[in-house]
VMD Tcl script that builds the backbone (N, CA, C; Angstrom):
set m [mol new atoms 234]
animate dup $m
set s [atomselect $m all]
$s set {name element resname resid chain x y z} {
  {N N MET 1 A -22.276 106.928 17.244}
  {CA C MET 1 A -22.850 106.986 16.041}
  {C C MET 1 A -24.198 106.261 16.158}
  {N N THR 2 A -25.256 106.886 15.725}
  {CA C THR 2 A -26.571 106.184 15.833}
  {C C THR 2 A -26.918 105.553 14.485}
  {N N GLY 3 A -27.693 104.609 14.654}
  {CA C GLY 3 A -28.191 103.940 13.423}
  {C C GLY 3 A -27.163 103.015 12.680}
  {N N ASP 4 A -27.389 102.709 11.553}
  {CA C ASP 4 A -26.598 102.000 10.897}
  {C C ASP 4 A -26.272 102.609 9.366}
  {N N VAL 5 A -25.340 101.930 8.618}
  {CA C VAL 5 A -25.316 102.701 7.401}
  {C C VAL 5 A -26.473 102.642 6.518}
  {N N THR 6 A -27.223 101.496 6.652}
  {CA C THR 6 A -28.467 101.546 5.714}
  {C C THR 6 A -29.454 102.627 5.972}
  {N N THR 7 A -29.364 103.276 7.166}
  {CA C THR 7 A -30.228 104.370 7.427}
  {C C THR 7 A -29.497 105.717 7.061}
  {N N LEU 8 A -28.250 105.700 6.806}
  {CA C LEU 8 A -27.490 106.750 6.354}
  {C C LEU 8 A -27.581 106.867 4.781}
  {N N VAL 9 A -27.611 105.684 4.215}
  {CA C VAL 9 A -27.625 105.649 2.548}
  {C C VAL 9 A -29.022 105.083 2.110}
  {N N PRO 10 A -29.732 105.974 1.340}
  {CA C PRO 10 A -31.058 105.411 0.821}
  {C C PRO 10 A -30.976 104.258 -0.107}
  {N N PRO 11 A -31.730 103.281 -0.135}
  {CA C PRO 11 A -31.496 102.169 -1.263}
  {C C PRO 11 A -31.796 102.790 -2.517}
  {N N LEU 12 A -31.028 102.152 -3.517}
  {CA C LEU 12 A -30.991 102.549 -4.947}
  {C C LEU 12 A -32.504 102.106 -5.511}
  {N N LYS 13 A -33.140 102.897 -6.129}
  {CA C LYS 13 A -34.463 102.590 -6.698}
  {C C LYS 13 A -34.431 102.649 -8.236}
  {N N LYS 14 A -33.425 103.021 -8.657}
  {CA C LYS 14 A -33.397 103.252 -10.337}
  {C C LYS 14 A -32.410 102.145 -10.796}
  {N N THR 15 A -32.727 101.685 -12.120}
  {CA C THR 15 A -31.908 100.779 -12.782}
  {C C THR 15 A -30.540 101.447 -13.088}
  {N N LEU 16 A -29.488 100.699 -12.833}
  {CA C LEU 16 A -28.190 101.185 -13.216}
  {C C LEU 16 A -27.895 100.421 -14.537}
  {N N PHE 17 A -27.128 101.079 -15.541}
  {CA C PHE 17 A -26.747 100.685 -16.805}
  {C C PHE 17 A -25.288 100.595 -16.809}
  {N N CYS 18 A -24.980 99.667 -17.747}
  {CA C CYS 18 A -23.460 99.340 -17.960}
  {C C CYS 18 A -22.828 100.594 -18.643}
  {N N ALA 19 A -21.617 100.952 -18.281}
  {CA C ALA 19 A -20.999 102.124 -18.987}
  {C C ALA 19 A -20.533 101.612 -20.462}
  {N N THR 20 A -20.177 100.436 -20.489}
  {CA C THR 20 A -19.625 99.808 -21.841}
  {C C THR 20 A -20.807 99.449 -22.781}
  {N N HIS 21 A -21.845 98.980 -22.195}
  {CA C HIS 21 A -23.185 98.573 -22.952}
  {C C HIS 21 A -24.315 99.259 -22.440}
  {N N PRO 22 A -24.516 100.554 -22.688}
  {CA C PRO 22 A -25.510 101.390 -22.137}
  {C C PRO 22 A -27.159 100.819 -22.214}
  {N N SER 23 A -27.254 99.848 -23.103}
  {CA C SER 23 A -28.581 99.438 -23.139}
  {C C SER 23 A -28.778 98.189 -22.135}
  {N N LYS 24 A -27.776 97.663 -21.522}
  {CA C LYS 24 A -27.753 96.691 -20.595}
  {C C LYS 24 A -27.734 96.954 -19.153}
  {N N GLU 25 A -28.402 96.301 -18.349}
  {CA C GLU 25 A -28.476 96.608 -16.952}
  {C C GLU 25 A -27.201 96.131 -16.241}
  {N N ALA 26 A -26.589 97.046 -15.494}
  {CA C ALA 26 A -25.233 96.700 -14.671}
  {C C ALA 26 A -25.810 95.967 -13.604}
  {N N ASP 27 A -25.922 94.823 -13.490}
  {CA C ASP 27 A -26.326 94.109 -12.282}
  {C C ASP 27 A -25.336 93.257 -11.482}
  {N N LEU 28 A -24.041 93.398 -11.944}
  {CA C LEU 28 A -22.910 92.855 -11.329}
  {C C LEU 28 A -21.891 94.011 -10.957}
  {N N TYR 29 A -21.079 93.698 -9.903}
  {CA C TYR 29 A -20.021 94.754 -9.645}
  {C C TYR 29 A -18.689 93.877 -9.745}
  {N N CYS 30 A -17.769 94.276 -10.525}
  {CA C CYS 30 A -16.388 93.678 -10.761}
  {C C CYS 30 A -15.539 94.300 -9.477}
  {N N GLU 31 A -15.277 93.383 -8.508}
  {CA C GLU 31 A -14.308 93.770 -7.542}
  {C C GLU 31 A -13.012 94.004 -7.890}
  {N N THR 32 A -12.493 93.422 -8.816}
  {CA C THR 32 A -11.111 93.640 -9.405}
  {C C THR 32 A -11.092 95.059 -9.836}
  {N N CYS 33 A -12.015 95.438 -10.830}
  {CA C CYS 33 A -11.896 96.655 -11.409}
  {C C CYS 33 A -12.637 97.854 -10.519}
  {N N ASP 34 A -13.420 97.519 -9.578}
  {CA C ASP 34 A -14.200 98.311 -8.894}
  {C C ASP 34 A -15.130 99.121 -9.708}
  {N N GLU 35 A -15.881 98.495 -10.586}
  {CA C GLU 35 A -16.921 99.061 -11.391}
  {C C GLU 35 A -18.007 98.164 -11.634}
  {N N LEU 36 A -19.310 98.819 -11.899}
  {CA C LEU 36 A -20.477 97.995 -12.262}
  {C C LEU 36 A -20.431 97.474 -13.707}
  {N N ILE 37 A -20.824 96.418 -14.040}
  {CA C ILE 37 A -20.802 95.731 -15.315}
  {C C ILE 37 A -21.961 94.873 -15.537}
  {N N CYS 38 A -22.118 94.596 -16.854}
  {CA C CYS 38 A -23.312 93.832 -17.262}
  {C C CYS 38 A -22.842 92.414 -17.408}
  {N N ARG 39 A -23.716 91.465 -17.799}
  {CA C ARG 39 A -23.287 90.110 -18.126}
  {C C ARG 39 A -22.496 89.987 -19.260}
  {N N ASP 40 A -22.549 90.761 -20.422}
  {CA C ASP 40 A -21.822 90.801 -21.537}
  {C C ASP 40 A -20.328 90.901 -21.238}
  {N N CYS 41 A -20.173 91.961 -20.287}
  {CA C CYS 41 A -18.862 92.478 -19.863}
  {C C CYS 41 A -17.929 91.211 -19.304}
  {N N ILE 42 A -18.732 90.323 -18.472}
  {CA C ILE 42 A -18.033 89.198 -17.935}
  {C C ILE 42 A -17.248 88.355 -18.926}
  {N N VAL 43 A -18.071 87.969 -20.113}
  {CA C VAL 43 A -17.534 87.196 -21.089}
  {C C VAL 43 A -16.384 87.827 -21.773}
  {N N ARG 44 A -16.389 89.051 -22.033}
  {CA C ARG 44 A -15.214 89.806 -22.860}
  {C C ARG 44 A -14.092 90.325 -22.008}
  {N N VAL 45 A -14.381 91.317 -21.082}
  {CA C VAL 45 A -13.329 92.058 -20.297}
  {C C VAL 45 A -12.945 91.444 -18.928}
  {N N HIS 46 A -13.997 91.037 -18.255}
  {CA C HIS 46 A -13.791 90.659 -16.761}
  {C C HIS 46 A -13.906 89.144 -16.599}
  {N N ARG 47 A -13.472 88.344 -17.657}
  {CA C ARG 47 A -13.731 86.929 -17.515}
  {C C ARG 47 A -13.075 86.202 -16.292}
  {N N ASP 48 A -11.707 86.748 -16.077}
  {CA C ASP 48 A -10.925 86.146 -14.852}
  {C C ASP 48 A -11.008 87.014 -13.670}
  {N N HIS 49 A -11.851 87.949 -13.569}
  {CA C HIS 49 A -11.891 88.721 -12.464}
  {C C HIS 49 A -13.020 88.346 -11.264}
  {N N GLN 50 A -12.739 88.882 -10.190}
  {CA C GLN 50 A -13.712 88.622 -9.020}
  {C C GLN 50 A -14.873 89.585 -9.267}
  {N N TYR 51 A -16.165 89.019 -9.198}
  {CA C TYR 51 A -17.389 89.907 -9.453}
  {C C TYR 51 A -18.436 89.163 -8.568}
  {N N ASP 52 A -19.558 89.944 -8.114}
  {CA C ASP 52 A -20.574 89.518 -7.586}
  {C C ASP 52 A -21.747 90.269 -7.990}
  {N N LEU 53 A -22.954 89.838 -7.615}
  {CA C LEU 53 A -24.287 90.612 -7.777}
  {C C LEU 53 A -24.201 92.095 -6.908}
  {N N VAL 54 A -24.812 92.973 -7.412}
  {CA C VAL 54 A -24.854 94.247 -6.849}
  {C C VAL 54 A -25.192 94.146 -5.275}
  {N N PRO 55 A -26.361 93.578 -5.036}
  {CA C PRO 55 A -26.741 93.748 -3.732}
  {C C PRO 55 A -25.739 93.081 -2.803}
  {N N GLU 56 A -25.209 91.860 -3.168}
  {CA C GLU 56 A -24.139 91.220 -2.369}
  {C C GLU 56 A -22.876 92.056 -2.220}
  {N N SER 57 A -22.479 92.695 -3.291}
  {CA C SER 57 A -21.335 93.407 -3.207}
  {C C SER 57 A -21.578 94.681 -2.159}
  {N N PHE 58 A -22.752 95.282 -2.283}
  {CA C PHE 58 A -23.146 96.330 -1.363}
  {C C PHE 58 A -23.056 96.111 0.011}
  {N N ALA 59 A -23.641 94.829 0.159}
  {CA C ALA 59 A -23.702 94.249 1.679}
  {C C ALA 59 A -22.144 94.060 2.186}
  {N N LYS 60 A -21.292 93.550 1.330}
  {CA C LYS 60 A -19.884 93.358 1.704}
  {C C LYS 60 A -19.036 94.740 2.007}
  {N N GLN 61 A -19.476 95.811 1.167}
  {CA C GLN 61 A -18.793 96.998 1.219}
  {C C GLN 61 A -19.410 97.802 2.513}
  {N N GLU 62 A -20.593 97.492 2.741}
  {CA C GLU 62 A -21.257 98.120 3.904}
  {C C GLU 62 A -20.733 97.642 5.310}
  {N N LYS 63 A -20.404 96.350 5.192}
  {CA C LYS 63 A -19.837 95.681 6.580}
  {C C LYS 63 A -18.366 96.427 6.566}
  {N N VAL 64 A -17.536 96.484 5.586}
  {CA C VAL 64 A -16.132 97.060 5.631}
  {C C VAL 64 A -16.309 98.465 6.146}
  {N N ILE 65 A -17.286 99.220 5.785}
  {CA C ILE 65 A -17.389 100.536 6.130}
  {C C ILE 65 A -17.761 100.676 7.645}
  {N N VAL 66 A -18.754 99.994 8.091}
  {CA C VAL 66 A -19.123 99.841 9.433}
  {C C VAL 66 A -17.985 99.319 10.307}
  {N N ASP 67 A -17.240 98.338 9.928}
  {CA C ASP 67 A -16.355 97.978 10.720}
  {C C ASP 67 A -15.005 98.698 10.801}
  {N N SER 68 A -14.783 99.578 9.775}
  {CA C SER 68 A -13.747 100.528 9.750}
  {C C SER 68 A -14.053 101.985 10.692}
  {N N LEU 69 A -15.379 101.953 10.844}
  {CA C LEU 69 A -15.930 103.304 11.745}
  {C C LEU 69 A -15.853 102.816 13.181}
  {N N LYS 70 A -15.884 101.635 13.548}
  {CA C LYS 70 A -16.020 101.173 15.024}
  {C C LYS 70 A -14.894 101.813 15.842}
  {N N PRO 71 A -13.556 101.725 15.343}
  {CA C PRO 71 A -12.512 102.251 16.261}
  {C C PRO 71 A -12.756 103.918 16.556}
  {N N VAL 72 A -13.535 104.616 15.719}
  {CA C VAL 72 A -13.779 105.921 16.112}
  {C C VAL 72 A -15.112 106.317 16.512}
  {N N GLU 73 A -15.997 105.372 16.656}
  {CA C GLU 73 A -17.545 105.624 16.969}
  {C C GLU 73 A -17.536 106.684 18.246}
  {N N GLU 74 A -16.620 106.625 19.211}
  {CA C GLU 74 A -16.798 107.442 20.403}
  {C C GLU 74 A -16.505 108.941 19.893}
  {N N GLN 75 A -15.410 109.091 19.078}
  {CA C GLN 75 A -15.139 110.417 18.651}
  {C C GLN 75 A -16.077 110.946 17.685}
  {N N ILE 76 A -16.816 110.154 16.955}
  {CA C ILE 76 A -17.965 110.653 16.062}
  {C C ILE 76 A -18.976 111.139 16.899}
  {N N ALA 77 A -19.433 110.439 18.179}
  {CA C ALA 77 A -20.580 110.768 18.654}
  {C C ALA 77 A -20.372 112.099 19.599}
  {N N THR 78 A -19.053 112.471 19.757}
  {CA C THR 78 A -19.024 113.624 20.640}
  {C C THR 78 A -18.836 115.051 19.657}
}
mol reanalyze $m
mol bondsrecalc $m
mol representation Tube
mol addrep $m
């Protein structure tokens, strides 16, 4: 496999909006529910959930993907 995931996935350049509150920017990722949320959602629905900022969550998920591909890198290259 050549390069890393960041070369395979272009960075997001547009603003993402919350599905529950369409006028609010979805700047958080609820790891418990696996969805993008806004700060209002934390107070109401996701209060006791695990969440993080979108860039940090992206970095965590990127690492999981890269690590999961390591065992099959040779097979992918052929």
